[in-house]
C-alpha positions as CSV (number, residue, x, y, z in Angstrom):
1,X,-2.5,-4.9,6.7
2,X,0.6,-2.8,5.7
3,X,0.4,-1.0,2.3
4,X,3.3,0.1,0.1
5,X,3.8,3.8,-0.1
6,X,4.3,3.7,-3.9
7,X,0.7,4.5,-4.7
8,X,0.7,7.2,-1.9
9,X,3.6,8.9,-3.5
10,X,1.8,9.0,-6.9
11,X,-1.2,10.5,-5.1
12,X,0.8,13.2,-3.5
13,X,2.5,14.1,-6.8
14,X,-1.0,14.5,-8.4
15,X,-2.2,16.6,-5.4
16,X,0.9,18.9,-5.8
17,X,0.0,19.3,-9.5
18,X,-3.3,20.7,-8.3
19,X,-1.7,23.2,-6.0
20,X,-2.2,21.3,-2.8
21,X,0.2,21.8,0.1
22,X,1.2,18.1,0.5
23,X,2.5,18.5,4.1
24,X,-0.9,20.0,5.1
25,X,-2.7,17.3,3.2
26,X,-0.8,14.6,5.1
27,X,-1.5,16.3,8.4
28,X,-5.2,16.5,7.6
29,X,-5.1,12.7,6.9
30,X,-3.2,12.0,10.1
31,X,-0.2,10.6,8.2
32,X,3.4,11.4,9.2
33,X,5.4,12.7,6.3
34,X,8.5,10.7,7.4
35,X,6.7,7.5,6.6
36,X,6.8,8.4,2.9
37,X,10.5,9.4,2.9
38,X,12.0,6.0,2.0
39,X,11.1,3.8,-0.9
40,X,10.3,0.6,1.0
41,X,8.0,2.3,3.6
42,X,4.5,1.2,4.4
43,X,1.3,2.7,5.7
44,X,-1.9,1.3,7.1
45,X,-4.8,0.4,4.8
46,X,-7.0,2.9,6.5
47,X,-4.5,5.8,6.0
48,X,-4.0,4.8,2.4
49,X,-7.8,5.0,1.8
50,X,-8.1,8.3,3.6
51,X,-5.4,9.8,1.4
52,X,-6.9,8.3,-1.8
53,X,-10.3,9.9,-1.0
54,X,-8.8,13.3,-0.2
55,X,-6.9,13.4,-3.6
56,X,-10.0,12.1,-5.5
57,X,-12.0,14.9,-4.1
58,X,-9.2,17.4,-4.8
59,X,-8.9,16.3,-8.4
60,X,-12.6,15.5,-8.9
61,X,-11.4,12.3,-10.7
62,X,-13.1,9.1,-9.7
63,X,-10.8,7.2,-12.2
64,X,-7.7,8.6,-10.4
65,X,-6.1,5.1,-10.3
66,X,-6.2,4.9,-14.1
67,X,-5.0,8.5,-14.5
68,X,-2.0,8.0,-12.3
69,X,-1.1,4.6,-13.8
70,X,-1.2,6.1,-17.3
71,X,0.9,9.2,-16.5
72,X,3.1,8.6,-13.4
73,X,6.8,8.2,-14.3
74,X,8.2,4.7,-13.6
75,X,10.7,6.2,-11.2
76,X,8.0,6.3,-8.6
77,X,8.8,2.5,-8.3
78,X,12.3,3.5,-7.3
79,X,14.8,0.6,-7.6
80,X,12.2,-1.7,-8.9
81,X,11.3,0.5,-11.8
82,X,14.9,1.0,-12.8
83,X,15.6,-2.7,-12.5
84,X,12.6,-3.7,-14.6
85,X,13.6,-1.3,-17.4
86,X,17.2,-2.5,-17.4
87,X,16.1,-6.1,-18.4
88,X,16.5,-7.4,-22.0
89,X,13.0,-8.8,-22.4
90,X,9.5,-8.4,-20.9
91,X,9.8,-12.0,-19.6
92,X,13.0,-11.1,-17.7
93,X,11.4,-8.0,-16.5
94,X,8.5,-9.9,-15.0
95,X,10.9,-12.4,-13.4
96,X,12.7,-9.5,-11.6
97,X,9.3,-8.0,-10.6
98,X,8.2,-11.3,-9.1
99,X,11.5,-11.8,-7.3
100,X,11.5,-8.4,-5.7
101,X,7.8,-7.6,-5.5
102,X,7.9,-7.6,-1.7
103,X,9.8,-4.3,-2.0
104,X,6.5,-2.7,-3.3
105,X,3.8,-4.8,-1.6
106,X,4.0,-8.4,-0.4
107,X,0.3,-8.9,-0.3
108,X,-1.0,-9.5,-3.9
109,X,-0.3,-12.8,-5.7
110,X,1.2,-12.0,-9.2
111,X,1.5,-14.5,-12.0
112,X,2.5,-14.9,-15.6
113,X,0.2,-17.3,-17.7
114,X,0.9,-18.4,-21.2
115,X,-1.7,-20.1,-23.4
116,X,-1.1,-20.6,-27.1
117,X,-0.5,-17.2,-28.7
118,X,-1.5,-15.2,-25.7
119,X,0.0,-14.4,-22.3
120,X,-1.3,-12.6,-19.2
121,X,0.0,-10.8,-16.2
122,X,-2.4,-11.8,-13.4
123,X,-3.0,-10.5,-9.9
124,X,-5.2,-11.6,-7.0
125,X,-5.2,-8.9,-4.3
126,X,-4.6,-10.0,-0.7
127,X,-7.7,-8.0,0.4
128,X,-10.7,-6.2,-0.9
129,X,-11.3,-2.8,0.5
130,X,-13.9,-1.3,-1.9
131,X,-12.9,1.7,-3.9
132,X,-9.3,1.7,-2.6
133,X,-8.5,-1.8,-4.0
134,X,-10.1,-0.7,-7.3
135,X,-8.0,2.5,-7.5
136,X,-4.8,0.7,-6.5
137,X,-5.3,-2.1,-9.1
138,X,-6.2,0.4,-11.8
139,X,-2.9,2.1,-11.1
140,X,-1.0,-1.2,-11.2
141,X,-2.6,-2.4,-14.5
142,X,-2.2,0.9,-16.2
143,X,1.5,1.2,-15.2
144,X,2.1,-2.4,-16.2
145,X,0.7,-1.6,-19.6
146,X,3.0,1.4,-20.0
147,X,6.1,-0.4,-18.8
148,X,5.3,-3.3,-21.1
149,X,5.0,-0.9,-24.0
150,X,8.5,0.3,-23.4
151,X,9.8,-3.2,-24.3
152,X,7.5,-3.7,-27.3
153,X,7.5,-0.2,-28.7
154,X,4.7,2.1,-29.9
155,X,2.9,-0.8,-31.7
156,X,2.2,-2.5,-28.4
157,X,-1.5,-3.5,-27.9
158,X,-3.3,-5.3,-25.2
159,X,-5.8,-8.0,-26.1
160,X,-8.0,-7.6,-23.1
161,X,-8.1,-6.5,-19.5
162,X,-9.9,-8.3,-16.7
163,X,-11.0,-6.7,-13.4
164,X,-12.4,-8.2,-10.2
165,X,-14.6,-5.2,-9.5
166,X,-17.9,-4.3,-11.1
167,X,-17.9,-1.9,-14.0
168,X,-17.7,1.7,-12.6
169,X,-19.5,4.7,-14.0
170,X,-16.3,5.7,-15.8
171,X,-15.8,2.4,-17.6
172,X,-15.1,4.2,-20.8
173,X,-11.9,5.5,-19.4
174,X,-10.5,2.0,-19.6
175,X,-10.9,2.1,-23.3
176,X,-8.9,5.3,-23.4
177,X,-6.0,3.9,-21.4
178,X,-5.8,0.3,-22.7
179,X,-7.6,0.5,-26.1
180,X,-9.0,-3.0,-25.8
181,X,-11.9,-5.0,-24.4
182,X,-12.4,-4.8,-20.6
183,X,-14.2,-7.4,-18.7
184,X,-15.5,-6.7,-15.2
185,X,-16.6,-8.9,-12.3
186,X,-13.9,-11.4,-13.1
187,X,-12.2,-13.8,-10.6
188,X,-8.8,-11.9,-10.9
189,X,-7.1,-8.9,-12.4
190,X,-5.3,-9.6,-15.7
191,X,-3.6,-7.8,-18.6
192,X,-3.8,-10.1,-21.6
193,X,-1.4,-9.5,-24.6
194,X,0.3,-11.4,-27.5
195,X,2.7,-14.0,-26.2
196,X,5.3,-12.9,-28.7
197,X,5.8,-9.7,-26.7
198,X,7.5,-11.7,-23.9
199,X,10.7,-12.4,-25.7
200,X,11.0,-9.4,-28.0
201,X,14.4,-7.8,-27.1
202,X,14.4,-4.2,-26.2
203,X,17.2,-1.9,-27.4
204,X,17.8,-0.2,-24.1
205,X,18.8,-3.2,-21.9
206,X,21.6,-2.4,-19.4
207,X,23.2,-5.6,-18.1
208,X,25.8,-3.8,-15.9
209,X,23.2,-1.5,-14.4
210,X,21.0,-4.5,-13.9
211,X,23.7,-6.3,-11.8
212,X,24.1,-3.2,-9.6
213,X,20.4,-2.7,-9.2
214,X,19.9,-6.4,-8.2
215,X,22.6,-5.9,-5.5
216,X,20.7,-2.9,-4.1
217,X,17.4,-4.8,-4.3
218,X,18.9,-7.7,-2.5
219,X,20.0,-5.5,0.4
220,X,16.6,-3.8,0.5
221,X,14.9,-7.2,0.8
222,X,17.2,-8.1,3.7
223,X,16.3,-4.9,5.4
224,X,12.6,-5.5,4.8
225,X,12.9,-9.0,6.3
226,X,14.5,-7.6,9.4
227,X,11.6,-5.2,9.8
228,X,9.1,-8.1,9.5
229,X,9.7,-9.0,13.1
230,X,7.3,-10.5,15.6
231,X,7.0,-7.1,17.2
232,X,5.7,-5.6,14.0
233,X,3.2,-8.5,13.5
234,X,2.0,-7.9,17.0
235,X,1.7,-4.2,16.5
236,X,-0.4,-4.7,13.3
237,X,-2.6,-7.2,15.1
238,X,-3.2,-4.9,18.0
239,X,-3.9,-2.0,15.7
240,X,-6.8,-3.8,14.1
241,X,-8.3,-5.4,17.2
242,X,-12.0,-4.3,17.4
243,X,-11.9,-4.5,21.2
244,X,-8.4,-3.7,22.1
245,X,-9.3,-3.3,25.8
246,X,-10.2,-7.1,26.0
247,X,-6.9,-8.4,24.7
248,X,-6.4,-12.1,25.5
249,X,-2.6,-12.7,25.7
250,X,-3.0,-16.4,25.3
251,X,-5.1,-15.9,22.1
252,X,-2.6,-13.4,20.8
253,X,0.3,-15.8,21.3
254,X,-1.6,-18.5,19.5
255,X,-2.3,-16.2,16.5
256,X,1.4,-15.4,16.4
257,X,2.3,-19.1,16.4
258,X,4.2,-19.1,19.7
259,X,3.7,-19.7,23.3
260,X,3.0,-16.9,25.8
261,X,6.5,-17.3,27.2
262,X,8.1,-17.3,23.8
263,X,6.1,-14.2,22.9
264,X,7.4,-12.3,25.8
265,X,11.0,-13.5,25.3
266,X,11.1,-12.6,21.6
267,X,9.6,-9.2,22.1
268,X,12.2,-8.5,24.8
269,X,14.9,-9.7,22.3
270,X,13.6,-7.2,19.8
271,X,13.8,-4.4,22.4
272,X,10.2,-4.0,23.3
273,X,7.4,-5.5,25.5
274,X,3.7,-6.3,25.0
275,X,2.7,-3.5,27.3
276,X,4.7,-1.0,25.2
277,X,3.1,-2.3,22.0
278,X,-0.3,-2.2,23.6
279,X,0.1,1.4,24.6
280,X,1.2,2.4,21.1
281,X,-1.8,0.6,19.6
282,X,-4.2,2.3,22.0
283,X,-2.6,5.6,21.1
284,X,-3.1,4.9,17.4
285,X,-6.7,3.8,17.9
286,X,-7.4,6.9,20.0
287,X,-5.9,9.3,17.4
288,X,-7.8,7.5,14.7
289,X,-11.1,7.9,16.6
290,X,-10.5,11.6,17.3
291,X,-9.5,12.3,13.7
292,X,-12.1,10.5,11.8
293,X,-15.2,10.0,14.0
294,X,-17.5,12.2,16.0
295,X,-17.2,9.9,19.0
296,X,-17.0,11.7,22.3
297,X,-13.8,11.7,24.3
298,X,-15.6,9.6,26.9
299,X,-16.7,7.1,24.4
300,X,-13.2,6.8,23.0
301,X,-11.9,6.3,26.5
302,X,-14.4,3.5,27.2
303,X,-13.6,1.8,23.9
304,X,-10.0,1.7,25.0
305,X,-10.8,0.2,28.4
306,X,-10.4,3.3,30.6
307,X,-12.9,3.3,33.4
308,X,-12.5,7.0,33.9
309,X,-12.1,9.7,31.3
310,X,-9.4,11.4,33.5
311,X,-7.2,8.3,33.1
312,X,-7.6,8.5,29.4
313,X,-6.7,12.2,29.4
314,X,-3.5,11.5,31.4
315,X,-2.5,8.6,29.1
316,X,-3.2,10.5,25.9
317,X,-1.2,13.5,27.2
318,X,1.7,11.1,27.9
319,X,1.4,9.5,24.4
320,X,1.0,12.7,22.3
321,X,1.9,15.7,24.4
322,X,-1.6,17.1,24.1
323,X,-5.0,16.5,25.6
324,X,-7.7,14.7,23.5
325,X,-9.6,18.0,23.1
326,X,-6.4,19.8,22.0
327,X,-5.5,17.1,19.5
328,X,-9.0,17.1,17.9
329,X,-9.1,20.9,17.7
330,X,-5.6,20.9,16.1
331,X,-6.7,18.4,13.4
332,X,-9.9,20.3,12.6
333,X,-8.2,23.7,12.3
334,X,-5.6,22.5,9.8
């Protein structure tokens, strides 16, 4: 499951505020800094959670998602943040967000519900990954409240907030951020507010800027769609295979919705092969095991289907330029 780097950028900014060397932090988490260098980049769910835990420990703030959502400048959203703020009304802002939400994260299902005198921005996450999902959704809700307040003004008030997760130990922090009732263990996430807010015009709308930003956002969507190729889907599937050494090519093709012959042809058309993608996935899994577990090199080799540890050593050296022992030692001495 690919995750937007927006939340990761906010995490790194907070780590930097606490005096952390962000490059060293990323190396410790096994995350390449280049992956965070462009606004529509993604990272794996596992890496996002590792980074979140590291920054939570650094800041000693279990409510870090709320803290970031309440304080992070909207420019962290890049083009999306500027586009939202250029719209005339909150209703138009949500329409732009819905249209271009794939630039941030194409997993959650966002909605706008209107009922009598109330309205609600709603979200159902595409996955639940314990504390990470909670922190990411806290960030999203708190930032949505702040952006909405920009349209309404200092008198903006939420009616209630709904959260899928159970009440955490720091539940009182929600009151500090939203100033309203908060309901936990709900079927969805939602920010409920007066419906009249939706069409209240804001004085800082920029129609000309909006048109330019929409053009940029359209181009970014096209680029994103180009990246969502079959090879990327295969790579993500292989990365999360529990027993990658027992790959069934026929089953893989079925999961991708194509025949084995079409799978090979389309991968070739995209400039790669299944064996190349499989090697890359085995490398990722090996690095993950060496970074985050105490599994022996032999156990890691067996997990990846190497009958002899020497074969794994040669392959890992070819993949990374170092031996498994050298790689693990380098990670632990950062």
